[in-house]
C-alpha positions in Angstrom: 26.4 -0.1 -5.3 23.1 0.1 -7.6 20.8 -2.3 -7.3 18.4 -2.8 -10.6 15.0 -4.5 -10.1 13.1 -5.9 -12.8 8.7 -4.4 -13.0 7.1 -6.8 -10.5 10.4 -6.5 -7.6 10.0 -2.2 -8.0 5.9 -2.7 -7.9 6.5 -5.3 -4.6 9.1 -2.3 -3.0 6.5 0.4 -3.1 3.7 -1.7 -2.0 6.4 -2.7 1.3 5.9 1.1 2.2 3.3 1.5 5.2 1.9 4.8 3.0 2.9 8.4 0.3 4.3 9.1 2.9 7.3 6.4 3.2 7.5 6.5 0.0 8.7 10.1 -0.3 10.8 9.2 2.3 12.2 6.0 1.1 13.1 6.3 -2.9 14.7 9.7 -4.1 13.6 8.8 -7.4 12.9 5.8 -10.2 15.0 5.9 -12.9 14.9 3.0 -15.4 16.2 1.4 -18.5 14.8 2.3 -22.4 12.2 -0.4 -23.9 9.5 -0.1 -22.0 8.4 -1.0 -18.6 7.4 -4.7 -18.4 10.7 -6.1 -19.4 13.0 -2.8 -18.0 15.3 -2.6 -15.2 14.7 0.0 -12.0 16.6 1.5 -9.9 15.2 2.8 -6.6 17.7 5.2 -5.5 17.3 6.7 -1.6 17.8 10.0 -2.0 17.9 12.5 -5.0 21.3 13.1 -4.4 21.9 9.8 -4.8 19.8 9.6 -7.8 21.6 12.3 -9.6 25.1 13.9 -9.6 24.7 17.9 -10.3 21.7 17.3 -11.7 22.9 14.5 -14.0 22.6 10.6 -14.0 25.7 9.3 -12.2 28.6 7.8 -14.5 27.6 4.3 -12.8 23.5 4.8 -14.1 23.8 5.6 -17.5 26.4 2.5 -18.1 24.0 0.4 -17.0 21.9 2.3 -19.5 19.6 3.7 -17.3 17.6 7.3 -17.3 15.3 9.1 -15.6 11.9 7.9 -15.8 9.7 9.4 -13.0 9.5 10.6 -9.2 8.5 8.1 -6.5 5.3 9.9 -6.0 4.0 10.0 -9.6 5.3 6.6 -10.2 2.9 5.9 -7.1 0.4 7.7 -8.5 0.3 6.0 -12.0 -0.6 2.9 -10.2 -3.1 3.6 -7.8 -5.1 5.1 -10.5 -4.6 2.0 -12.0 -5.7 0.0 -9.3 -8.6 2.0 -9.0 -9.5 1.8 -12.0 -9.2 -1.9 -11.8 -8.2 -3.8 -8.9 -7.1 -6.8 -10.4 -4.9 -4.8 -12.6 -2.0 -7.7 -14.2 1.6 -6.8 -14.3 1.0 -6.0 -18.3 -1.5 -3.5 -17.5 0.8 -1.4 -14.6 3.5 -1.9 -17.9 1.1 -0.2 -20.0 -0.4 2.5 -17.0 3.5 3.8 -16.3 4.6 3.8 -20.1 1.6 5.8 -20.9 2.1 8.7 -17.9 5.8 8.5 -19.5 5.0 9.4 -22.9 2.1 11.2 -22.4 2.1 13.2 -18.6 -1.5 11.4 -18.3 -2.8 8.7 -16.2 -4.3 6.0 -19.1 -7.7 5.9 -18.8 -9.6 2.2 -18.4 -12.5 1.5 -21.2 -15.2 1.4 -19.2 -14.4 3.8 -16.3 -16.2 7.5 -17.2 -12.7 9.7 -15.6 -9.1 9.3 -15.6 -9.4 8.9 -11.2 -12.9 7.0 -11.1 -13.0 3.6 -9.5 -14.3 0.1 -10.9 -17.8 -0.7 -10.4 -18.5 -2.6 -7.2 -18.9 -5.7 -8.3 -15.3 -5.6 -9.5 -13.9 -4.0 -6.4 -16.1 -7.2 -4.3 -14.4 -9.6 -6.9 -11.0 -8.3 -5.6 -12.0 -8.5 -2.2 -13.3 -11.7 -2.1 -9.3 -12.6 -3.1 -8.2 -10.1 -0.5 -6.9 -7.5 -2.8 -7.3 -4.7 -0.5 -8.3 -1.3 -2.6 -4.4 0.7 -2.6 -1.6 -0.4 -3.7 -0.3 -1.0 -0.2 -1.4 -3.5 2.4 -4.8 -2.5 4.7 -6.0 -4.2 7.1 -9.5 -5.1 8.6 -9.8 -4.8 13.1 -12.0 -6.8 14.7 -12.7 -7.0 18.4 -14.6 -10.3 18.0 -14.1 -11.8 21.6 -13.2 -10.7 25.0 -12.9 -12.4 28.9 -14.7 -10.9 31.4 -12.5 -9.9 32.9 -10.7 -7.8 30.6 -13.8 -6.1 29.2 -13.3 -2.8 31.2 -9.7 -2.5 30.0 -11.2 -3.1 26.1 -13.8 -0.7 26.8 -11.2 2.0 27.4 -9.3 0.9 24.1 -13.1 0.9 21.8 -13.7 4.5 23.5 -10.3 6.2 22.0 -10.4 4.2 18.8 -14.2 4.9 18.4 -14.4 8.2 19.9 -17.4 7.1 22.1 -18.6 7.3 25.7 -16.6 4.9 28.0 -21.0 3.4 29.1 -20.8 2.9 24.9 -18.2 1.1 25.0 -18.9 -1.1 27.5 -22.1 -2.0 25.5 -20.1 -2.9 22.7 -17.4 -4.9 24.4 -20.6 -7.0 25.8 -22.6 -7.2 22.4 -19.4 -8.1 19.9 -18.3 -7.9 17.0 -17.0 -4.5 16.9 -15.2 -3.6 14.3 -12.3 -1.4 15.3 -11.6 0.2 11.7 -11.0 -0.8 8.2 -8.7 -0.4 5.4 -6.6 0.5 8.2 -2.5 1.3 7.0 0.1 -1.2 8.8 1.3 0.7 11.7 -2.2 1.9 12.8 -2.9 -1.6 12.6 0.1 -2.6 14.7 -0.7 0.1 17.3 -4.3 -1.4 18.0 -2.9 -5.2 18.0 -0.3 -4.2 20.3 -2.9 -1.4 22.7 -5.4 -4.9 23.1 -2.1 -7.7 23.4 -1.1 -5.8 26.6 -4.0 -6.6 28.4 -4.3 -10.5 26.6 -7.0 -9.6 24.3 -6.1 -11.0 21.0 -8.0 -9.2 17.8 -9.2 -10.5 14.1 -7.5 -9.0 11.7 -8.2 -9.3 8.2 -5.0 -7.8 5.6 -5.4 -6.9 2.0 -2.6 -7.7 -0.1 -1.4 -5.1 -2.6 -1.6 -6.9 -5.8 -3.0 -10.3 -6.8 0.9 -11.9 -6.8 1.8 -10.5 -3.3 1.7 -12.4 0.1 -0.8 -12.3 2.5 0.1 -9.4 4.6 0.6 -9.0 8.3 0.5 -5.9 10.5 3.6 -6.3 12.0 6.2 -3.1 11.0 9.1 -3.8 9.6 11.7 -1.5 9.5 13.3 -0.7 6.6 11.1 -3.1 4.5 11.5 -3.3 0.7 
């Protein structure tokens, strides 16, 4: 059965992935109806075998007015480039970037950015961070050890030594002189693993989540298998 999505649902589906590797594993292609990305209907088949029948779109997809749009990795790249240039891009901004790439096979350059792969000014990036919007199109997390009961300092130090690649002595000193940053802009799975390691001996961590898009819900580090 073909499930049709609008542009926002399609972007949210991509953003629910952990990283580019999960995009590659989860989607076989991006098909869309004609008329521009903002008002299009999208289909995200789970594999190339589902996306194409002898190099042609399946009859059911053509009956819905769908045609081949972009490879999933390319679709994600277009979103990522747009976001680097304008961290608080709107749905309309992403639609324009996708339409431009689909027509010209090139990334849309945002006025004021010297290179197509350049980044927004620091002030604009700071404005996005203030709204808990992260740097990429997937959720990201900062993790801090903010407090640690004395009876768990040695356990925490062992974890800190591994995570930060420092000696046990340095880790012990850090755990007594809190806070300790355990990672910044971590992906969901990496963050969940670190949180679980400290939870195992009863030490909660301070986690700040950054959402992919301004309209996204606040992310959590919990890994949901098969999330869409």
